[in-house]
C-alpha positions as CSV (number, residue, x, y, z in Angstrom):
1,M,6.3,21.6,-9.4
2,N,2.5,21.8,-9.3
3,R,1.0,23.9,-12.0
4,H,-0.8,27.0,-10.7
5,K,-3.6,28.8,-12.5
6,Y,-1.4,31.6,-13.7
7,G,2.1,30.0,-13.7
8,W,3.7,27.5,-11.4
9,I,3.9,27.0,-7.7
10,E,6.4,25.0,-5.7
11,S,5.2,21.7,-4.5
12,M,4.1,21.6,-0.8
13,Q,6.4,18.6,-0.3
14,N,9.5,20.8,-1.1
15,D,10.4,22.5,2.1
16,S,13.7,23.9,0.9
17,A,12.6,26.4,-1.8
18,V,10.9,29.8,-1.4
19,Y,8.3,30.9,-3.9
20,I,8.5,34.7,-4.5
21,K,6.1,36.9,-6.3
22,A,6.4,40.6,-6.9
23,V,4.4,43.4,-8.6
24,G,5.4,46.9,-9.6
25,D,4.2,50.3,-8.6
26,L,1.1,50.5,-6.4
27,C,-0.4,53.9,-5.9
28,P,-3.0,54.0,-3.1
29,G,-4.4,57.5,-4.0
30,D,-5.7,59.6,-6.8
31,F,-2.9,60.5,-9.2
32,S,-4.4,62.2,-12.3
33,V,-7.3,64.1,-10.8
34,D,-8.6,64.6,-7.3
35,G,-11.9,62.7,-7.1
36,F,-11.2,60.3,-9.9
37,G,-8.8,57.4,-9.3
38,V,-7.7,54.7,-7.0
39,G,-8.1,56.8,-3.8
40,S,-11.6,58.0,-4.6
41,L,-12.7,54.5,-5.6
42,T,-11.5,53.0,-2.3
43,K,-13.4,55.7,-0.4
44,R,-16.6,54.7,-2.1
45,K,-16.1,51.0,-2.5
46,G,-13.7,50.0,0.2
47,C,-9.9,49.5,0.2
48,D,-10.3,45.8,-0.8
49,Y,-12.0,46.9,-4.1
50,P,-8.9,47.1,-6.3
51,F,-8.0,43.5,-5.5
52,K,-11.3,41.8,-6.3
53,S,-10.5,40.9,-9.9
54,L,-7.1,39.2,-9.4
55,D,-8.8,35.8,-9.6
56,G,-5.8,34.0,-8.0
57,A,-3.1,35.8,-10.0
58,L,-1.1,36.6,-6.8
59,D,-1.9,33.4,-4.9
60,G,0.5,30.8,-3.6
61,A,3.6,32.8,-2.9
62,D,5.6,32.5,0.3
63,I,6.6,36.1,-0.2
64,L,4.7,38.8,-2.1
65,I,6.3,42.1,-2.7
66,A,5.1,45.5,-3.9
67,N,6.4,49.1,-4.3
68,L,4.0,51.3,-2.3
69,E,4.2,54.4,-4.5
70,G,2.6,56.9,-2.2
71,V,1.5,57.4,1.4
72,L,-1.3,56.4,3.7
73,S,-2.9,59.0,6.0
74,A,-6.0,59.7,7.9
75,R,-6.0,63.2,6.2
76,C,-7.1,61.4,3.0
77,H,-10.5,60.9,4.5
78,N,-11.2,64.6,4.2
79,E,-8.6,66.1,1.9
80,Y,-6.6,65.4,-1.2
81,L,-3.0,64.3,-1.0
82,S,-1.4,63.4,-4.3
83,F,-0.5,59.7,-4.2
84,G,-2.3,59.6,-0.8
85,G,-4.4,56.6,0.2
86,L,-6.6,55.7,3.2
87,P,-5.0,54.1,6.3
88,E,-7.3,51.1,5.7
89,M,-5.3,50.3,2.5
90,A,-2.5,48.8,4.7
91,A,-4.9,46.1,6.0
92,A,-6.3,45.5,2.5
93,L,-2.8,44.9,1.1
94,R,-2.1,42.4,3.8
95,A,-5.4,40.7,3.2
96,A,-4.6,40.5,-0.5
97,G,-1.4,38.5,0.4
98,F,1.2,41.2,0.4
99,G,3.8,40.8,3.1
100,I,6.6,43.1,2.0
101,I,6.5,46.7,0.7
102,T,9.2,49.1,-0.2
103,L,8.9,52.8,0.5
104,A,12.2,53.7,-1.1
105,N,10.7,55.8,-3.9
106,N,10.2,59.4,-4.8
107,H,6.7,59.8,-3.5
108,A,6.8,58.3,0.0
109,F,8.3,61.6,1.4
110,E,6.2,63.9,-0.9
111,H,4.2,65.2,2.1
112,G,6.9,65.3,4.6
113,A,8.2,63.3,7.6
114,E,4.9,63.3,9.6
115,V,2.9,61.7,6.8
116,L,5.7,59.2,6.1
117,E,5.8,58.2,9.7
118,E,2.0,57.8,9.7
119,T,2.3,55.5,6.6
120,I,4.9,53.4,8.4
121,Y,2.7,53.1,11.4
122,Y,-0.3,51.9,9.5
123,C,1.8,49.4,7.4
124,K,3.5,47.9,10.5
125,K,0.1,47.7,12.3
126,A,-1.3,45.7,9.4
127,G,1.7,43.3,9.6
128,L,3.5,44.5,6.5
129,K,7.3,44.5,6.6
130,I,8.8,47.7,5.2
131,C,12.0,48.0,3.1
132,G,13.9,51.1,2.3
133,L,14.0,52.7,5.7
134,R,17.2,54.2,7.1
135,D,18.9,52.1,9.6
136,Q,20.1,53.4,12.9
137,G,22.9,50.9,13.3
138,Q,25.6,49.4,11.1
139,Y,23.6,49.5,7.9
140,Y,22.6,52.5,5.7
141,C,19.4,50.8,4.7
142,E,17.6,48.8,7.4
143,P,17.5,45.2,6.0
144,V,14.3,43.1,6.2
145,V,15.2,39.5,6.9
146,I,12.7,36.8,6.1
147,E,13.1,33.1,7.0
148,K,11.0,30.7,5.0
149,K,11.4,26.9,4.7
150,G,14.8,27.1,6.3
151,V,16.0,29.8,3.8
152,S,17.0,33.2,5.1
153,L,16.5,36.1,2.7
154,G,17.7,39.6,3.3
155,I,16.0,42.5,1.4
156,L,17.3,46.0,0.8
157,A,15.7,48.9,-1.0
158,Y,17.1,52.2,-2.2
159,N,15.8,55.2,-4.2
160,W,18.0,57.2,-6.7
161,V,15.4,59.6,-8.2
162,G,13.6,62.8,-7.3
163,L,16.0,63.8,-4.5
164,W,16.7,67.4,-5.4
165,D,13.5,68.8,-4.0
166,Q,13.0,66.6,-0.9
167,V,15.0,68.1,1.9
168,E,16.0,65.7,4.7
169,I,14.5,62.6,2.9
170,D,17.8,60.8,3.5
171,K,17.1,60.9,7.3
172,Y,14.2,58.6,6.9
173,L,14.6,56.7,3.6
174,A,17.6,55.0,2.0
175,T,18.4,57.4,-0.8
176,I,21.5,57.2,-3.1
177,S,23.1,60.3,-4.5
178,D,26.4,58.9,-5.7
179,G,25.0,56.6,-8.4
180,L,26.2,56.2,-11.9
181,V,23.1,57.6,-13.7
182,N,22.4,61.3,-14.1
183,Y,18.8,62.1,-13.0
184,T,19.2,65.9,-13.3
185,W,18.2,68.4,-16.1
186,D,21.9,69.0,-16.9
187,R,22.8,66.5,-19.6
188,D,26.4,65.8,-20.6
189,R,26.9,62.6,-22.6
190,E,30.6,62.7,-22.3
191,K,30.5,63.1,-18.6
192,D,28.2,60.1,-18.4
193,R,30.7,58.0,-20.3
194,L,33.6,59.1,-18.0
195,A,31.5,58.3,-14.9
196,R,31.2,54.7,-16.1
197,Q,34.9,54.3,-15.7
198,L,34.5,55.0,-12.0
199,I,31.7,52.5,-11.3
200,Q,33.7,50.8,-8.6
201,E,33.6,54.1,-6.6
202,K,29.8,54.5,-7.1
203,N,26.8,53.5,-4.9
204,E,29.1,53.1,-1.8
205,Y,26.2,52.6,0.7
206,V,24.5,50.0,-1.5
207,I,27.7,47.9,-2.0
208,Q,28.6,48.1,1.7
209,D,25.2,47.0,2.8
210,V,25.0,44.2,0.3
211,K,28.4,42.7,1.3
212,R,27.6,43.0,5.0
213,L,24.1,41.4,4.6
214,K,25.5,38.6,2.4
215,N,27.5,37.3,5.3
216,E,24.3,37.1,7.5
217,V,21.7,35.5,5.1
218,D,21.5,32.8,2.4
219,G,20.2,35.2,-0.3
220,V,20.0,38.9,-0.9
221,I,17.2,40.6,-2.8
222,L,17.5,44.2,-3.9
223,L,14.6,46.6,-4.7
224,P,16.0,49.6,-6.5
225,H,13.8,52.6,-7.5
226,W,15.8,53.8,-10.6
227,G,15.8,54.5,-14.3
228,Y,13.8,56.9,-16.5
229,E,10.0,56.9,-16.6
230,W,7.9,55.7,-19.6
231,T,10.7,54.1,-21.5
232,P,10.8,50.3,-22.3
233,Y,14.5,50.2,-21.8
234,P,16.8,51.0,-18.9
235,P,19.6,53.4,-19.5
236,Y,23.0,51.8,-20.0
237,G,24.2,53.2,-16.7
238,V,21.5,51.3,-14.8
239,T,22.5,48.0,-16.4
240,L,26.1,48.6,-15.3
241,E,24.9,49.4,-11.7
242,A,22.7,46.2,-11.7
243,R,25.6,44.0,-12.6
244,S,27.9,45.6,-10.0
245,F,25.3,44.9,-7.4
246,I,25.2,41.2,-8.5
247,D,29.0,41.2,-8.3
248,A,28.8,42.5,-4.7
249,G,26.5,39.6,-3.7
250,V,22.9,40.4,-4.7
251,D,21.0,37.3,-5.9
252,L,17.8,38.9,-7.2
253,I,17.0,42.5,-8.3
254,I,13.4,43.7,-8.8
255,G,13.3,47.3,-10.0
256,S,10.6,50.0,-10.1
257,H,10.0,53.6,-11.1
258,P,9.7,53.6,-14.9
259,H,6.0,52.8,-14.8
260,V,6.4,50.4,-17.7
261,A,7.7,46.9,-17.7
262,Q,11.2,46.4,-19.0
263,G,13.4,43.4,-19.9
264,I,14.8,40.7,-17.6
265,E,18.5,39.8,-17.7
266,V,20.2,36.7,-16.4
267,Y,23.6,37.7,-15.2
268,R,26.0,35.2,-13.5
269,D,22.9,33.0,-13.0
270,K,21.2,35.8,-11.0
271,I,18.1,37.6,-12.2
272,I,17.7,41.3,-12.9
273,A,14.1,42.4,-13.5
274,Y,14.7,46.1,-14.3
275,S,11.2,47.3,-14.0
276,L,7.8,45.6,-13.3
277,G,5.8,48.7,-14.4
278,N,2.6,49.7,-12.8
279,F,0.4,47.3,-10.9
280,L,-2.2,49.7,-9.4
281,F,-2.4,53.2,-10.7
282,D,-4.9,55.6,-12.3
283,P,-4.8,54.7,-16.0
284,E,-5.4,58.2,-17.4
285,P,-4.6,59.3,-20.0
286,E,-4.2,55.7,-21.1
287,K,-7.3,53.5,-21.4
288,K,-5.4,50.5,-20.2
289,F,-1.9,49.7,-19.0
290,H,0.1,46.4,-18.6
291,G,2.5,45.7,-15.7
292,M,4.4,42.6,-14.8
293,V,3.9,40.0,-12.2
294,F,7.4,38.4,-11.6
295,E,7.7,35.1,-9.9
296,C,10.7,32.9,-9.0
297,V,11.7,30.0,-6.8
298,M,14.8,30.4,-4.6
299,E,16.9,27.7,-2.9
300,K,19.4,29.4,-0.6
301,D,21.1,31.8,-3.0
302,R,20.1,30.0,-6.1
303,I,17.2,30.9,-8.3
304,V,15.8,27.6,-9.5
305,K,13.4,29.0,-12.0
306,Y,11.7,32.3,-12.9
307,N,8.6,33.3,-14.8
308,Y,6.5,36.4,-15.5
309,F,3.2,37.4,-16.9
310,A,1.2,40.6,-17.7
311,I,-1.3,42.2,-15.3
312,A,-3.6,44.8,-16.8
313,S,-5.7,47.6,-15.4
314,D,-8.2,50.1,-16.8
315,D,-10.4,52.9,-15.4
316,R,-12.0,50.4,-13.0
317,C,-8.6,50.3,-11.2
318,Q,-8.8,46.6,-10.7
319,P,-5.7,44.7,-11.8
320,E,-6.5,41.5,-13.6
321,R,-4.8,38.9,-15.8
322,P,-5.5,39.6,-19.5
323,G,-6.1,37.0,-22.1
324,A,-3.6,35.0,-24.3
325,A,-3.4,37.6,-27.1
326,E,-2.4,40.4,-24.7
327,Q,0.0,38.1,-22.9
328,K,1.7,37.2,-26.1
329,K,2.1,40.9,-27.1
330,F,3.4,41.8,-23.7
331,K,5.9,39.0,-23.7
332,Q,7.2,40.1,-27.1
333,K,7.8,43.6,-25.7
334,I,9.7,42.2,-22.7
335,E,11.8,40.0,-24.9
336,L,12.6,42.9,-27.2
337,S,13.8,45.0,-24.2
338,A,15.8,42.1,-22.9
339,S,17.6,41.6,-26.2
340,A,18.6,45.3,-26.3
341,I,19.9,45.1,-22.7
342,I,22.3,42.2,-23.5
343,S,23.2,43.4,-27.0
344,A,26.8,44.0,-27.9
345,S,25.8,47.5,-29.0
346,A,23.9,48.3,-25.7
347,E,26.3,51.1,-24.7
348,I,25.2,52.9,-27.9
349,E,21.5,51.9,-28.1
350,L,20.8,52.4,-24.4
351,D,23.0,55.5,-24.0
352,D,21.8,57.3,-20.9
353,D,21.2,60.6,-22.7
354,L,19.4,58.9,-25.5
355,I,17.0,57.1,-23.1
356,Y,16.5,60.3,-21.2
357,K,15.4,62.1,-24.3
358,E,13.0,59.3,-25.0
359,F,11.6,59.8,-21.5
360,E,11.2,63.5,-22.1
361,K,9.3,62.8,-25.3
362,S,7.1,60.2,-23.7
363,Y,6.4,62.5,-20.7
364,N,5.4,65.4,-22.9
365,R,3.2,63.2,-25.1
366,R,1.4,61.9,-22.0
367,K,0.9,65.4,-20.7
368,V,-0.8,66.5,-23.9
369,K,-3.0,63.4,-23.9
370,K,-3.8,64.0,-20.3
371,I,-5.0,67.6,-21.0
372,K,-7.2,66.3,-23.8
373,Y,-8.6,63.6,-21.5
374,L,-9.4,66.0,-18.7
375,F,-11.4,68.3,-20.9
376,V,-13.3,65.5,-22.5
377,A,-13.9,63.9,-19.1
378,M,-15.0,67.2,-17.7
379,L,-18.0,67.2,-20.1
380,K,-19.1,63.9,-18.6
381,H,-18.3,64.8,-15.0
382,P,-18.8,68.5,-14.3
383,S,-17.6,67.9,-10.8
384,M,-14.1,67.7,-12.3
385,I,-14.1,71.4,-13.2
386,K,-12.6,72.5,-9.8
387,S,-9.7,70.0,-10.1
388,V,-9.1,70.8,-13.8
389,F,-9.1,74.5,-13.0
390,R,-6.5,74.0,-10.3
391,K,-4.3,72.1,-12.7
392,V,-4.6,74.9,-15.3
393,I,-3.4,77.4,-12.6
394,N,-0.5,75.1,-11.8
395,L,0.4,74.9,-15.5
396,L,0.4,78.7,-15.8
397,E,2.6,78.9,-12.8
398,L,5.0,76.5,-14.3
399,I,5.0,78.3,-17.6
400,F,5.8,81.6,-15.8
401,R,8.7,79.9,-13.9
402,R,10.1,78.5,-17.1
403,L,9.9,82.0,-18.7
404,Q,12.0,83.1,-15.7
405,G,14.6,80.5,-16.6
406,Q,13.8,78.0,-13.9
407,R,14.1,74.3,-14.9
408,V,10.8,72.9,-13.9
409,R,8.8,70.1,-15.5
410,W,5.1,70.6,-16.2
């Protein structure tokens, strides 16, 4: 293999191996505050702006994958849609080297079917292949099949989270409601443990699709949107699901949703990257975040080698490869997470309810930090007053609903 600037790249003489790279969550719009974030920056500086500091970090791959955490709509030229980006972002993604995106997440349907279909239109027009769409034939999820260097790879994507408030999402996107992990407010640790005994009966659509696709391609790649946010460890239930998918025929799993990178597991010589974290997102209230770029070489259904490195972003919203010190610290965190995943005591240490509580704590801490950030930033940018006022009204509405006994998250 020839050495690449940020890792390794398969020799051009080797025409039987496919070089794959993947990044995590990519939000094309403003997330924290309307007028301050990825969406606003692309309006002012162009949709290619976020990708100008990559300096070759994503180069060389035969296949480059991302989770498009949001929508693309012409409405974003004149109005604010949370997680909403400009239509031109699709072409910018293609120009940056991305060939495959997944829309199987909890924000692609946030603004309804019409905006989702608009997103699909712009992505396909730009030449992007889309994973996670409902199939109209024998599959539940429409598979994306890629042929490179004589190797055929089938890619499936599903979403497990945020389904309770998105009516009819399953008509358009591959969503799973019979999974092993509890994503609701109602917590019952004993019920979670009992559910694990029925794992062979869970995720029926996923297992069926995987087994069917495995008979048609050399290798199967799964892109699951799963787990709990802001936690460096996957819940134990997710690790059991991941292994069951490998047992069914998946060769590579690349997860998303937690917004932070998590450990990588080698199971039966297959790879499970539980979460790559954020790639392009508003950093607030954090000054800087680190996501993962995952890369591997596949020959048929065999992963020859894999590697990963950190990708960082700050309030400039331009992902870039950080220096050696940050890379070392990032690798230590990933290794710590990986050790916990394969630990003999993982069922206790990664107990679903325990990880969920860590998620709630992290979520609430971030909300408090975000409120502080907004008020400080408002002093520097008076134009934020309108957006902050709207968020205060939303917060008061949520408090009122909670006082009425409704289970809503602020």
